Residue, then its C-alpha position, 0 to 999 in steps of 0.5 A: m500500500y502507498i501513502d500520498i505525503g503531498g507534492e506528488i510523492a507517495i511512499r510505501s507504507r512498509d517503509l514508513i518509520a515515523i511521522l513527526d509534527g513539524h512544529l515540535l521540530q521547529q522549536s529545536e534548532i539542533m534537530e532542525e539543523f540535523v534533519g535539514m541536512h538529510g531531508e528532502r523538501i516536497s514543496r516550497e510551502e512551510y512544512k507541517s510534518l516530517v516523514v521518516t522512511t527507511g531510505q529518506v526523510y521528507f518535509s511534508p506540507l500536510s499535517a501529521s494527523t492527516l498523514s497518520k489517517r492516510a497511513k491507517 
């Protein structure tokens, strides 16, 4: 099964590790700096969540609750 995480990106559900709230990450300078080096921005919009997969980290414009519902 695939999950649409925004910006025409779909990931395999079995590759999903975590969906994190972007607001929590934005409050931590160290975390945002670390993830910023390894993440792929899906769109130019401000990200609302961070999707961690086995092979990539994505900044998604969709909220963590929306992505969580799509993953179920």
